[in-house]
C-alpha positions in Angstrom: -55.6 -26.7 -119.5 -52.8 -26.3 -116.9 -49.6 -27.3 -118.7 -47.3 -27.0 -115.6 -45.8 -30.5 -115.2 -47.5 -32.5 -112.4 -44.3 -34.0 -111.1 -43.4 -35.2 -107.6 -39.6 -34.7 -107.6 -37.4 -31.7 -108.0 -35.8 -30.9 -111.4 -32.4 -31.4 -109.7 -33.3 -34.9 -108.7 -34.4 -35.8 -112.2 -31.1 -34.3 -113.5 -29.1 -36.4 -111.1 -31.0 -39.5 -112.2 -30.3 -38.8 -115.8 -26.6 -38.3 -115.1 -26.5 -41.7 -113.4 -28.1 -43.3 -116.4 -25.7 -41.5 -118.8 -22.7 -42.8 -116.8 -23.9 -46.3 -117.1 -24.5 -45.9 -120.8 -21.0 -44.6 -121.2 -19.6 -47.6 -119.3 -21.5 -49.9 -121.6 -20.5 -48.0 -124.7 -24.1 -47.2 -125.6 -24.9 -44.2 -127.9 -28.5 -44.2 -126.8 -31.1 -46.0 -124.8 -34.6 -47.1 -125.9 -36.7 -47.1 -122.8 -40.0 -49.2 -122.7 -40.5 -49.8 -119.0 -43.1 -47.5 -117.5 -41.2 -47.6 -114.2 -38.1 -46.3 -116.0 -40.0 -43.5 -117.7 -41.6 -42.4 -114.4 -38.3 -42.5 -112.5 -36.4 -40.6 -115.2 -39.0 -38.0 -116.2 -42.1 -38.3 -114.0 -44.1 -39.5 -117.0 -47.2 -41.2 -115.5 -49.6 -43.2 -117.7 -50.9 -46.7 -118.5 -50.4 -45.9 -122.2 -47.6 -48.5 -122.2 -50.2 -51.0 -123.2 -49.5 -49.7 -126.7 -46.2 -49.2 -128.4 -44.3 -46.2 -126.8 -40.6 -45.5 -126.4 -38.6 -42.9 -124.6 -35.3 -42.3 -126.2 -32.3 -41.0 -124.2 -29.3 -40.0 -126.2 -25.7 -40.0 -124.9 -25.9 -36.2 -125.1 -28.8 -36.2 -122.7 -31.6 -35.6 -125.2 -35.0 -37.0 -124.3 -37.6 -37.8 -127.0 -40.9 -39.7 -126.5 -42.8 -41.6 -129.2 -46.3 -42.4 -128.1 -50.0 -42.2 -129.2 -52.2 -39.2 -129.3 -54.1 -40.0 -126.1 -50.8 -39.7 -124.2 -49.6 -36.4 -125.7 -51.3 -34.3 -123.0 -50.6 -36.9 -120.3 -46.9 -36.6 -121.1 -47.0 -32.8 -121.0 -48.9 -32.7 -117.7 -46.9 -35.3 -115.8 -43.4 -35.2 -117.1 -40.4 -33.0 -117.9 -40.3 -34.4 -121.5 -40.2 -31.5 -124.0 -40.0 -33.4 -127.3 -43.1 -35.6 -127.8 -43.7 -37.4 -131.1 -46.9 -39.1 -132.1 -47.4 -42.3 -134.2 -50.9 -42.5 -135.8 -53.4 -45.3 -135.3 -54.0 -47.0 -138.7 -54.6 -50.4 -140.2 -51.0 -50.9 -141.2 -49.3 -48.7 -138.6 -45.7 -49.5 -137.9 -44.6 -47.5 -134.8 -41.2 -49.1 -135.0 -40.7 -47.4 -138.3 -41.8 -44.1 -136.8 -39.2 -44.7 -134.1 -36.5 -45.3 -136.7 -37.3 -42.0 -138.4 -37.0 -40.2 -135.0 -33.7 -42.0 -134.4 -32.5 -40.9 -137.8 -32.9 -37.3 -136.7 -30.8 -38.2 -133.6 -27.9 -39.4 -135.8 -28.4 -43.0 -134.6 -27.7 -44.8 -137.8 -25.0 -47.4 -137.2 -24.8 -46.6 -133.5 -25.1 -48.9 -130.4 -28.5 -48.5 -128.7 -29.5 -50.2 -125.5 -33.1 -51.7 -125.4 -35.3 -52.5 -122.4 -36.3 -55.8 -123.9 -37.7 -57.1 -120.6 -40.7 -54.8 -120.3 -44.5 -55.1 -120.1 -44.4 -52.1 -122.4 -42.8 -54.1 -125.2 -44.8 -57.1 -126.2 -43.1 -60.0 -128.0 -44.8 -59.0 -131.3 -43.7 -55.4 -131.0 -40.2 -56.5 -130.0 -39.9 -58.6 -133.1 -41.2 -55.6 -135.1 -38.6 -53.4 -133.5 -35.8 -55.9 -134.2 -36.8 -56.4 -137.8 -37.2 -52.6 -138.5 -33.9 -51.6 -136.9 -31.7 -54.6 -137.8 -30.0 -52.7 -140.7 -30.2 -49.3 -139.1 -28.3 -49.7 -135.8 -27.0 -52.3 -133.3 -29.3 -53.2 -130.5 -28.0 -54.4 -127.2 -29.9 -55.7 -124.2 -30.0 -53.0 -121.5 -33.1 -54.3 -119.7 -31.6 -53.8 -116.2 -29.6 -50.7 -116.7 -32.2 -48.3 -115.1 -33.8 -51.0 -112.9 -30.5 -51.5 -111.1 -30.2 -47.7 -110.5 -33.8 -47.6 -109.2 -33.0 -50.1 -106.5 -31.4 -47.6 -104.1 -33.9 -44.9 -103.1 -33.3 -41.2 -102.7 -34.4 -39.3 -99.5 -37.5 -38.1 -101.3 -38.3 -41.6 -102.5 -37.9 -43.0 -99.0 -40.4 -40.3 -97.8 -42.9 -41.7 -100.2 -42.2 -45.3 -99.1 -42.7 -44.3 -95.5 -46.0 -42.6 -96.4 -47.0 -45.8 -98.3 -46.3 -47.7 -95.0 -48.6 -45.3 -93.1 -51.3 -46.0 -95.6 -50.7 -49.8 -95.3 -51.2 -49.5 -91.6 -54.4 -47.6 -92.0 -55.6 -50.3 -94.4 -54.6 -53.0 -91.9 -56.7 -51.2 -89.2 -59.7 -51.5 -91.6 -59.1 -55.2 -92.2 -59.0 -55.8 -88.5 -62.2 -53.7 -88.0 -64.2 -55.5 -90.7 -63.0 -59.1 -90.4 -65.4 -61.2 -88.4 -67.5 -64.4 -88.8 -70.0 -63.8 -91.6 -68.1 -60.7 -93.0 -68.1 -60.3 -96.8 -64.7 -60.3 -98.4 -65.9 -57.5 -100.8 -66.6 -55.2 -97.8 -63.1 -55.9 -96.4 -61.5 -55.1 -99.7 -63.6 -51.9 -100.1 -62.6 -50.7 -96.7 -58.9 -51.2 -97.1 -58.8 -49.5 -100.5 -61.1 -46.7 -99.5 -58.9 -45.5 -96.6 -55.9 -45.5 -99.0 -57.7 -43.3 -101.5 -59.0 -41.0 -98.8 -55.4 -40.3 -97.7 -54.2 -39.5 -101.2 -52.9 -42.9 -102.0 -52.9 -44.7 -105.4 -54.1 -48.0 -106.9 -51.5 -50.8 -106.4 -49.5 -52.3 -109.2 -51.6 -55.4 -109.0 -54.8 -56.4 -107.3 -54.8 -56.6 -103.5 -55.1 -60.3 -102.5 -57.8 -61.7 -100.2 -58.8 -65.3 -99.7 -60.7 -67.2 -97.0 -61.6 -70.8 -96.6 -60.0 -72.8 -99.5 -59.0 -69.4 -101.0 -56.7 -68.7 -98.1 -54.1 -70.9 -99.7 -54.0 -68.8 -102.9 -51.2 -66.4 -103.5 -52.9 -64.5 -106.3 -56.0 -62.5 -106.7 -59.0 -64.3 -108.1 -62.6 -63.2 -108.8 -65.6 -64.4 -106.7 -66.1 -63.2 -103.2 -67.4 -65.2 -100.2 -68.5 -64.6 -96.6 -66.1 -65.7 -93.8 -67.3 -68.8 -91.9 -67.7 -69.1 -88.2 -64.4 -71.0 -87.9 -62.2 -69.8 -90.8 -59.0 -68.1 -91.7 -58.4 -65.2 -94.1 -55.2 -64.3 -96.0 -54.5 -60.8 -97.1 -51.6 -59.4 -99.1 -52.0 -55.7 -100.0 -50.0 -52.5 -100.4 -50.2 -49.0 -99.3 -49.3 -46.9 -102.3 -48.2 -43.3 -102.5 -47.0 -41.6 -105.6 -46.8 -45.2 -107.0 -44.3 -46.2 -104.3 -45.4 -49.4 -102.6 -45.3 -50.7 -99.0 -46.8 -54.2 -98.9 -48.0 -56.2 -95.9 -49.1 -59.8 -95.6 -51.1 -61.4 -92.8 -53.3 -64.3 -92.0 -56.2 -63.6 -89.6 -58.0 -66.4 -87.7 -61.8 -66.2 -87.4 -63.3 -68.3 -84.6 -61.2 -70.7 -82.6 -57.4 -70.6 -82.6 -55.5 -73.7 -83.7 -52.4 -74.4 -81.5 -50.4 -75.8 -84.4 -51.1 -72.7 -86.5 -49.9 -70.5 -83.7 -46.7 -72.6 -83.6 -46.3 -72.2 -87.4 -46.9 -68.5 -87.2 -44.2 -68.2 -84.5 -41.8 -70.0 -86.9 -42.8 -67.5 -89.6 -41.9 -64.6 -87.2 -38.6 -66.3 -86.4 -37.8 -66.6 -90.1 -38.8 -63.0 -90.8 -36.5 -61.8 -88.0 -33.6 -63.9 -89.3 -34.1 -62.5 -92.8 -34.2 -58.9 -91.5 -31.0 -59.5 -89.5 -29.3 -61.0 -92.6 -30.0 -57.8 -94.6 -26.6 -56.4 -94.2 -25.0 -53.8 -96.6 -22.4 -55.4 -98.8 -23.7 -58.9 -98.4 -25.4 -60.8 -101.4 -29.2 -60.8 -101.3 -29.0 -64.6 -101.4 -28.0 -64.3 -97.7 -31.6 -63.2 -96.9 -33.1 -66.4 -98.3 -30.4 -68.6 -96.7 -31.3 -67.1 -93.3 -34.9 -68.1 -93.9 -33.9 -71.6 -95.1 -31.6 -72.1 -92.1 -34.2 -71.1 -89.6 -36.8 -73.3 -91.2 -34.3 -76.3 -91.3 -33.4 -75.8 -87.6 -37.0 -75.5 -86.4 -38.9 -78.3 -84.5 -42.1 -77.7 -86.3 -43.6 -80.9 -87.8 -45.4 -80.2 -91.1 -48.5 -82.3 -91.7 -47.3 -83.3 -95.1 -44.0 -82.9 -96.9 -42.0 -80.1 -95.5 -41.0 -78.9 -99.0 -44.7 -78.3 -99.9 -44.7 -75.6 -97.2 -41.5 -74.0 -98.2 -41.3 -71.2 -100.9 -38.3 -70.8 -103.1 -38.3 -67.0 -102.9 -39.3 -65.0 -99.9 -39.8 -61.5 -101.2 -38.5 -58.9 -103.6 -37.7 -55.3 -104.0 -40.4 -52.6 -104.0 -40.5 -49.2 -105.4 -42.6 -47.2 -107.9 -44.2 -49.8 -110.1 -47.1 -50.0 -112.5 -49.6 -52.7 -113.5 -49.6 -55.6 -114.0 -47.7 -56.1 -110.7 -45.9 -54.4 -107.8 -43.0 -56.8 -107.7 -39.7 -55.2 -108.6 -36.3 -56.6 -109.4 -34.7 -58.7 -107.7 -36.5 -61.6 -106.1 -35.0 -62.8 -102.8 -34.0 -66.4 -103.7 -31.1 -68.7 -102.7 -27.6 -67.7 -104.0 -28.7 -64.4 -105.6 -25.4 -62.6 -105.9 -26.7 -59.0 -106.1 -25.1 -57.0 -103.3 -27.4 -55.4 -100.7 -27.1 -51.6 -100.6 -28.2 -49.0 -98.1 -31.7 -47.5 -99.0 -32.9 -50.6 -100.8 -36.5 -51.5 -100.0 -37.6 -55.1 -99.6 -40.9 -56.8 -99.1 -40.2 -60.0 -97.1 -43.0 -62.6 -96.8 -42.8 -65.9 -95.0 -45.4 -67.9 -96.8 -45.4 -71.1 -94.7 -48.3 -73.5 -95.4 -49.3 -76.7 -93.8 -51.5 -78.1 -96.5 -52.4 -81.4 -94.8 -53.7 -79.6 -91.7 -55.2 -76.8 -93.7 -53.8 -73.6 -92.4 -51.2 -70.8 -93.2 -48.7 -68.6 -91.5 -47.7 -65.7 -93.7 -46.2 -62.8 -91.8 -44.8 -60.3 -94.3 -43.8 -56.6 -94.2 -41.7 -54.0 -96.0 -38.3 -52.8 -94.8 -35.7 -50.2 -95.7 -32.1 -51.3 -95.6 -30.0 -49.0 -93.4 -26.3 -48.9 -92.4 -27.1 -50.7 -89.1 -30.0 -53.0 -90.1 -33.5 -52.5 -91.4 -36.2 -49.9 -90.8 -39.8 -51.3 -90.6 -42.1 -49.0 -92.6 -45.2 -50.5 -90.9 -45.6 -49.6 -87.2 -48.1 -52.3 -86.6 -47.4 -55.3 -84.4 -46.8 -58.6 -86.1 -48.8 -60.6 -83.6 -51.2 -63.2 -84.8 -54.8 -61.8 -84.9 -57.8 -63.9 -83.9 -61.3 -62.5 -84.5 -64.2 -64.3 -82.7 
Protein backbone atom coordinates (compact mmCIF):
# COMPACT_ATOMS: atom_id res chain seq x y z
CA UNK A 1 0.00 0.00 0.00
CA UNK A 2 1.30 3.43 -0.96
CA UNK A 3 2.09 5.20 2.33
CA UNK A 4 3.04 8.57 0.80
CA UNK A 5 0.67 11.11 2.39
CA UNK A 6 -2.18 11.99 0.04
CA UNK A 7 -2.21 15.67 1.00
CA UNK A 8 -3.25 18.74 -0.97
CA UNK A 9 -1.08 21.46 0.57
CA UNK A 10 2.65 21.91 0.91
CA UNK A 11 4.46 20.95 4.08
CA UNK A 12 5.43 24.62 4.41
CA UNK A 13 1.78 25.65 4.46
CA UNK A 14 0.96 23.08 7.13
CA UNK A 15 3.92 24.33 9.16
CA UNK A 16 2.71 27.94 8.87
CA UNK A 17 -0.77 26.92 10.00
CA UNK A 18 0.63 25.11 13.00
CA UNK A 19 2.65 28.17 14.00
CA UNK A 20 -0.48 30.33 13.81
CA UNK A 21 -2.27 27.91 16.14
CA UNK A 22 0.67 27.78 18.54
CA UNK A 23 0.76 31.57 18.76
CA UNK A 24 -2.93 31.65 19.65
CA UNK A 25 -2.40 28.90 22.22
CA UNK A 26 0.41 30.90 23.80
CA UNK A 27 -1.76 34.03 23.88
CA UNK A 28 -4.45 32.07 25.72
CA UNK A 29 -1.89 30.39 28.01
CA UNK A 30 -2.76 26.89 26.80
CA UNK A 31 -0.27 24.06 27.22
CA UNK A 32 -2.04 21.91 24.67
CA UNK A 33 -5.10 21.66 22.47
CA UNK A 34 -7.57 18.76 22.18
CA UNK A 35 -8.91 18.94 18.64
CA UNK A 36 -12.20 17.22 17.79
CA UNK A 37 -13.46 19.14 14.76
CA UNK A 38 -12.75 17.29 11.51
CA UNK A 39 -12.36 20.65 9.76
CA UNK A 40 -9.55 21.56 12.17
CA UNK A 41 -7.78 18.24 11.66
CA UNK A 42 -7.97 18.56 7.87
CA UNK A 43 -6.74 22.16 7.92
CA UNK A 44 -3.89 21.45 10.32
CA UNK A 45 -2.68 18.07 9.02
CA UNK A 46 -4.60 17.04 5.90
CA UNK A 47 -6.32 14.22 7.80
CA UNK A 48 -9.37 13.32 5.71
CA UNK A 49 -12.01 10.94 7.11
CA UNK A 50 -15.56 10.57 8.34
CA UNK A 51 -14.25 8.60 11.31
CA UNK A 52 -15.14 11.51 13.59
CA UNK A 53 -18.52 9.84 14.03
CA UNK A 54 -16.67 7.91 16.75
CA UNK A 55 -14.41 9.29 19.46
CA UNK A 56 -11.16 10.60 18.05
CA UNK A 57 -8.88 13.40 19.21
CA UNK A 58 -5.87 15.14 17.73
CA UNK A 59 -3.56 16.53 20.42
CA UNK A 60 -1.34 19.53 19.67
CA UNK A 61 1.20 20.36 22.35
CA UNK A 62 2.71 23.77 22.98
CA UNK A 63 5.98 22.29 21.70
CA UNK A 64 4.34 21.47 18.36
CA UNK A 65 3.91 17.72 18.93
CA UNK A 66 0.95 16.13 17.14
CA UNK A 67 -0.63 12.88 18.31
CA UNK A 68 -3.85 11.31 17.06
CA UNK A 69 -6.05 8.95 19.06
CA UNK A 70 -8.52 7.12 16.82
CA UNK A 71 -9.98 3.70 16.00
CA UNK A 72 -8.28 0.98 13.97
CA UNK A 73 -10.25 1.66 10.73
CA UNK A 74 -8.67 5.13 10.59
CA UNK A 75 -5.06 4.09 11.18
CA UNK A 76 -4.31 3.67 7.48
CA UNK A 77 -6.56 6.59 6.58
CA UNK A 78 -4.52 8.91 8.80
CA UNK A 79 -1.24 7.62 7.39
CA UNK A 80 -2.45 8.03 3.82
CA UNK A 81 -4.06 11.46 4.06
CA UNK A 82 -2.15 13.34 6.75
CA UNK A 83 1.24 14.43 8.05
CA UNK A 84 0.53 12.91 11.49
CA UNK A 85 3.35 10.58 12.48
CA UNK A 86 2.18 9.47 15.95
CA UNK A 87 -1.14 7.61 15.72
CA UNK A 88 -2.62 5.79 18.72
CA UNK A 89 -5.52 3.34 18.66
CA UNK A 90 -8.27 2.81 21.18
CA UNK A 91 -9.88 -0.61 20.98
CA UNK A 92 -13.57 -1.33 20.44
CA UNK A 93 -14.91 -3.17 23.48
CA UNK A 94 -18.07 -3.40 25.58
CA UNK A 95 -16.70 -1.10 28.30
CA UNK A 96 -14.29 0.93 26.19
CA UNK A 97 -13.42 4.37 27.55
CA UNK A 98 -11.46 6.24 24.87
CA UNK A 99 -11.26 9.29 27.14
CA UNK A 100 -9.17 7.18 29.50
CA UNK A 101 -6.93 6.14 26.60
CA UNK A 102 -6.58 9.82 25.80
CA UNK A 103 -5.59 10.56 29.40
CA UNK A 104 -2.85 7.92 29.22
CA UNK A 105 -1.56 9.53 26.03
CA UNK A 106 -1.65 12.97 27.65
CA UNK A 107 0.26 11.60 30.64
CA UNK A 108 3.09 10.73 28.25
CA UNK A 109 2.98 14.34 27.06
CA UNK A 110 3.44 15.65 30.62
CA UNK A 111 -0.04 17.23 30.63
CA UNK A 112 -0.96 16.45 34.23
CA UNK A 113 -2.06 19.69 35.91
CA UNK A 114 -1.73 21.66 32.67
CA UNK A 115 -4.22 23.95 30.88
CA UNK A 116 -5.63 22.26 27.80
CA UNK A 117 -7.99 23.83 25.30
CA UNK A 118 -10.88 21.71 24.02
CA UNK A 119 -12.99 22.01 20.89
CA UNK A 120 -16.24 21.42 22.75
CA UNK A 121 -18.33 22.71 19.85
CA UNK A 122 -17.77 19.86 17.44
CA UNK A 123 -19.81 17.22 15.67
CA UNK A 124 -16.85 14.97 16.46
CA UNK A 125 -17.53 15.22 20.19
CA UNK A 126 -21.02 14.12 21.19
CA UNK A 127 -22.54 15.31 24.45
CA UNK A 128 -22.09 11.83 25.91
CA UNK A 129 -18.42 11.66 24.95
CA UNK A 130 -17.93 15.23 26.11
CA UNK A 131 -19.26 14.34 29.55
CA UNK A 132 -17.03 11.27 29.56
CA UNK A 133 -14.03 13.44 28.67
CA UNK A 134 -14.85 15.97 31.38
CA UNK A 135 -15.34 13.30 34.02
CA UNK A 136 -12.16 11.42 33.08
CA UNK A 137 -9.89 14.47 32.96
CA UNK A 138 -11.37 16.60 35.76
CA UNK A 139 -8.66 15.61 38.27
CA UNK A 140 -5.93 15.26 35.66
CA UNK A 141 -5.77 18.69 33.98
CA UNK A 142 -7.68 21.94 33.54
CA UNK A 143 -9.92 22.09 30.48
CA UNK A 144 -10.71 25.40 28.79
CA UNK A 145 -13.12 26.07 25.95
CA UNK A 146 -11.12 26.63 22.76
CA UNK A 147 -13.89 25.79 20.30
CA UNK A 148 -13.20 28.72 17.99
CA UNK A 149 -9.41 28.93 18.22
CA UNK A 150 -8.74 27.15 14.92
CA UNK A 151 -12.09 28.05 13.34
CA UNK A 152 -11.21 31.75 13.50
CA UNK A 153 -7.84 31.08 11.87
CA UNK A 154 -9.53 29.09 9.10
CA UNK A 155 -11.71 32.06 8.17
CA UNK A 156 -9.02 33.79 6.09
CA UNK A 157 -7.93 31.62 3.19
CA UNK A 158 -4.41 31.13 1.83
CA UNK A 159 -3.64 31.53 -1.91
CA UNK A 160 -3.81 27.74 -2.35
CA UNK A 161 -7.13 27.56 -0.52
CA UNK A 162 -8.51 30.32 -2.74
CA UNK A 163 -7.50 28.31 -5.80
CA UNK A 164 -9.61 25.45 -4.47
CA UNK A 165 -12.53 27.80 -3.76
CA UNK A 166 -12.37 29.13 -7.33
CA UNK A 167 -12.23 25.58 -8.69
CA UNK A 168 -15.29 24.77 -6.57
CA UNK A 169 -16.96 27.79 -8.17
CA UNK A 170 -16.22 26.39 -11.63
CA UNK A 171 -17.81 23.10 -10.61
CA UNK A 172 -20.86 24.92 -9.27
CA UNK A 173 -21.26 26.66 -12.64
CA UNK A 174 -21.06 23.32 -14.46
CA UNK A 175 -23.72 21.97 -12.11
CA UNK A 176 -25.94 24.99 -12.74
CA UNK A 177 -25.61 24.37 -16.48
CA UNK A 178 -26.92 20.85 -15.88
CA UNK A 179 -29.81 22.16 -13.79
CA UNK A 180 -30.81 24.55 -16.57
CA UNK A 181 -30.48 21.76 -19.15
CA UNK A 182 -32.64 19.26 -17.29
CA UNK A 183 -35.28 21.50 -15.67
CA UNK A 184 -38.50 21.48 -17.69
CA UNK A 185 -42.20 20.71 -17.28
CA UNK A 186 -42.49 17.05 -16.33
CA UNK A 187 -38.81 16.67 -15.39
CA UNK A 188 -38.03 14.37 -12.46
CA UNK A 189 -36.21 16.01 -9.55
CA UNK A 190 -34.04 12.90 -9.17
CA UNK A 191 -32.72 13.28 -12.72
CA UNK A 192 -31.85 16.92 -12.02
CA UNK A 193 -29.99 16.00 -8.82
CA UNK A 194 -28.17 13.18 -10.59
CA UNK A 195 -27.05 15.47 -13.40
CA UNK A 196 -25.72 18.21 -11.13
CA UNK A 197 -23.79 15.80 -8.91
CA UNK A 198 -22.45 13.73 -11.81
CA UNK A 199 -20.77 16.67 -13.51
CA UNK A 200 -19.06 17.60 -10.23
CA UNK A 201 -17.70 14.07 -9.79
CA UNK A 202 -16.58 13.88 -13.43
CA UNK A 203 -14.47 16.99 -12.86
CA UNK A 204 -12.71 15.66 -9.73
CA UNK A 205 -15.09 17.26 -7.26
CA UNK A 206 -16.30 15.93 -3.92
CA UNK A 207 -19.49 15.21 -2.03
CA UNK A 208 -20.86 18.34 -0.33
CA UNK A 209 -20.89 18.70 3.44
CA UNK A 210 -24.68 18.32 3.40
CA UNK A 211 -27.21 17.16 0.84
CA UNK A 212 -27.84 19.37 -2.16
CA UNK A 213 -31.30 20.89 -1.78
CA UNK A 214 -34.02 20.66 -4.39
CA UNK A 215 -37.72 21.33 -4.05
CA UNK A 216 -40.57 22.07 -6.41
CA UNK A 217 -44.25 22.74 -5.90
CA UNK A 218 -44.87 23.00 -2.14
CA UNK A 219 -41.29 21.77 -1.59
CA UNK A 220 -39.91 24.93 -3.18
CA UNK A 221 -40.48 26.67 0.14
CA UNK A 222 -38.25 24.28 2.06
CA UNK A 223 -34.72 25.31 2.98
CA UNK A 224 -33.55 21.80 3.77
CA UNK A 225 -33.17 18.52 1.94
CA UNK A 226 -36.00 16.04 2.37
CA UNK A 227 -36.63 12.60 0.90
CA UNK A 228 -39.28 11.95 -1.76
CA UNK A 229 -38.85 13.15 -5.36
CA UNK A 230 -41.55 14.55 -7.62
CA UNK A 231 -41.98 15.58 -11.25
CA UNK A 232 -42.15 19.27 -12.06
CA UNK A 233 -45.58 20.52 -13.05
CA UNK A 234 -46.49 22.39 -16.21
CA UNK A 235 -46.67 25.62 -14.22
CA UNK A 236 -44.27 25.29 -11.30
CA UNK A 237 -41.18 26.62 -9.62
CA UNK A 238 -38.09 24.83 -8.38
CA UNK A 239 -35.64 25.90 -5.69
CA UNK A 240 -32.08 24.59 -5.77
CA UNK A 241 -29.31 25.19 -3.25
CA UNK A 242 -26.14 23.26 -4.00
CA UNK A 243 -22.38 23.49 -3.88
CA UNK A 244 -19.47 22.82 -6.13
CA UNK A 245 -16.88 21.13 -3.91
CA UNK A 246 -13.17 20.67 -4.58
CA UNK A 247 -10.75 19.24 -2.02
CA UNK A 248 -13.62 19.76 0.45
CA UNK A 249 -13.75 23.52 -0.27
CA UNK A 250 -17.28 24.67 -1.06
CA UNK A 251 -18.76 27.26 -3.39
CA UNK A 252 -22.52 27.32 -2.97
CA UNK A 253 -25.19 28.74 -5.26
CA UNK A 254 -28.91 29.24 -4.71
CA UNK A 255 -31.53 29.80 -7.40
CA UNK A 256 -35.22 29.56 -8.09
CA UNK A 257 -36.25 28.50 -11.59
CA UNK A 258 -39.72 29.15 -12.97
CA UNK A 259 -41.29 26.41 -15.08
CA UNK A 260 -44.13 27.55 -17.31
CA UNK A 261 -45.58 31.05 -17.18
CA UNK A 262 -43.74 33.88 -15.40
CA UNK A 263 -45.45 35.68 -12.52
CA UNK A 264 -44.90 39.46 -12.63
CA UNK A 265 -44.82 39.81 -8.83
CA UNK A 266 -42.19 37.06 -8.60
CA UNK A 267 -40.00 38.90 -11.10
CA UNK A 268 -40.40 42.01 -8.95
CA UNK A 269 -39.47 40.09 -5.79
CA UNK A 270 -36.47 38.53 -7.54
CA UNK A 271 -35.23 41.98 -8.53
CA UNK A 272 -35.51 42.99 -4.88
CA UNK A 273 -33.41 39.93 -4.03
CA UNK A 274 -30.77 41.03 -6.53
CA UNK A 275 -30.79 44.54 -5.06
CA UNK A 276 -30.31 43.07 -1.58
CA UNK A 277 -27.48 40.83 -2.78
CA UNK A 278 -25.69 43.74 -4.42
CA UNK A 279 -26.06 45.82 -1.24
CA UNK A 280 -24.64 42.98 0.86
CA UNK A 281 -21.67 42.56 -1.43
CA UNK A 282 -20.98 46.29 -1.41
CA UNK A 283 -21.11 46.25 2.41
CA UNK A 284 -18.42 43.54 2.59
CA UNK A 285 -15.60 45.93 3.39
CA UNK A 286 -12.38 44.91 5.10
CA UNK A 287 -12.30 46.12 8.70
CA UNK A 288 -16.05 46.52 9.07
CA UNK A 289 -18.13 44.15 11.26
CA UNK A 290 -19.86 41.29 9.48
CA UNK A 291 -23.11 42.63 10.92
CA UNK A 292 -22.90 45.40 8.31
CA UNK A 293 -23.67 42.82 5.63
CA UNK A 294 -26.99 41.89 7.20
CA UNK A 295 -27.84 45.52 7.91
CA UNK A 296 -27.34 46.32 4.21
CA UNK A 297 -29.84 43.58 3.39
CA UNK A 298 -32.30 44.82 5.99
CA UNK A 299 -31.99 48.43 4.84
CA UNK A 300 -32.60 47.52 1.20
CA UNK A 301 -35.61 45.42 2.14
CA UNK A 302 -37.03 48.16 4.36
CA UNK A 303 -36.67 50.81 1.64
CA UNK A 304 -38.20 48.69 -1.11
CA UNK A 305 -41.65 49.27 -2.56
CA UNK A 306 -42.47 45.57 -2.82
CA UNK A 307 -45.75 44.65 -1.14
CA UNK A 308 -45.65 41.18 0.41
CA UNK A 309 -48.87 39.18 0.20
CA UNK A 310 -48.79 38.47 3.93
CA UNK A 311 -46.71 39.77 6.80
CA UNK A 312 -43.40 41.19 5.61
CA UNK A 313 -41.49 39.55 8.48
CA UNK A 314 -42.59 36.10 7.26
CA UNK A 315 -40.58 36.73 4.10
CA UNK A 316 -37.51 38.06 5.90
CA UNK A 317 -34.70 35.75 7.11
CA UNK A 318 -32.73 36.61 10.24
CA UNK A 319 -29.40 35.59 8.73
CA UNK A 320 -28.48 35.86 5.07
CA UNK A 321 -25.45 33.62 4.76
CA UNK A 322 -22.30 32.35 6.37
CA UNK A 323 -18.65 31.59 5.81
CA UNK A 324 -17.60 28.74 3.55
CA UNK A 325 -14.45 26.65 3.46
CA UNK A 326 -13.35 23.05 3.80
CA UNK A 327 -16.17 21.47 5.79
CA UNK A 328 -17.44 17.97 6.45
CA UNK A 329 -20.81 16.34 7.07
CA UNK A 330 -23.33 17.03 8.45
CA UNK A 331 -23.26 20.50 6.88
CA UNK A 332 -21.25 22.88 4.73
CA UNK A 333 -22.06 25.97 6.82
CA UNK A 334 -19.01 27.42 8.53
CA UNK A 335 -18.59 30.02 11.26
CA UNK A 336 -19.85 32.78 11.36
CA UNK A 337 -23.45 33.34 10.32
CA UNK A 338 -24.22 36.70 8.73
CA UNK A 339 -26.75 38.18 11.13
CA UNK A 340 -27.55 41.60 12.52
CA UNK A 341 -24.92 43.19 14.80
CA UNK A 342 -22.37 40.39 14.40
CA UNK A 343 -19.18 42.14 15.64
CA UNK A 344 -16.62 39.88 13.91
CA UNK A 345 -14.42 42.04 11.65
CA UNK A 346 -14.41 41.33 7.92
CA UNK A 347 -10.94 40.41 6.64
CA UNK A 348 -9.42 40.06 3.21
CA UNK A 349 -9.66 36.52 1.76
CA UNK A 350 -12.69 35.53 3.79
CA UNK A 351 -15.24 33.55 1.78
CA UNK A 352 -18.97 34.12 2.23
CA UNK A 353 -22.07 32.49 0.80
CA UNK A 354 -24.81 35.14 0.69
CA UNK A 355 -28.38 34.02 -0.01
CA UNK A 356 -31.36 36.34 -0.20
CA UNK A 357 -34.18 33.99 0.81
CA UNK A 358 -37.23 36.16 0.17
CA UNK A 359 -40.56 34.33 0.27
CA UNK A 360 -44.06 35.55 -0.45
CA UNK A 361 -45.99 32.82 1.33
CA UNK A 362 -49.46 34.14 0.61
CA UNK A 363 -48.91 34.39 -3.15
CA UNK A 364 -46.88 31.18 -3.17
CA UNK A 365 -43.50 31.98 -4.70
CA UNK A 366 -39.84 32.56 -3.82
CA UNK A 367 -36.95 34.75 -4.82
CA UNK A 368 -33.67 33.30 -3.62
CA UNK A 369 -30.60 34.57 -5.48
CA UNK A 370 -27.46 33.39 -3.69
CA UNK A 371 -23.79 33.02 -4.51
CA UNK A 372 -20.31 32.69 -3.02
CA UNK A 373 -17.82 35.56 -2.92
CA UNK A 374 -14.23 36.14 -1.83
CA UNK A 375 -13.56 39.35 0.12
CA UNK A 376 -10.82 41.47 -1.49
CA UNK A 377 -9.17 44.77 -0.59
CA UNK A 378 -11.48 46.61 -2.96
CA UNK A 379 -14.72 44.65 -2.72
CA UNK A 380 -15.69 41.07 -3.48
CA UNK A 381 -14.83 38.54 -6.16
CA UNK A 382 -17.67 36.38 -7.45
CA UNK A 383 -16.49 32.78 -7.78
CA UNK A 384 -19.41 31.92 -10.08
CA UNK A 385 -19.26 33.41 -13.55
CA UNK A 386 -22.92 32.70 -14.28
CA UNK A 387 -25.47 35.44 -14.67
CA UNK A 388 -27.86 36.03 -11.80
CA UNK A 389 -30.80 36.56 -14.14
CA UNK A 390 -34.11 34.90 -13.36
CA UNK A 391 -34.48 31.73 -15.45
CA UNK A 392 -37.83 30.66 -16.88
CA UNK A 393 -38.17 27.23 -18.55
CA UNK A 394 -41.27 26.66 -20.66
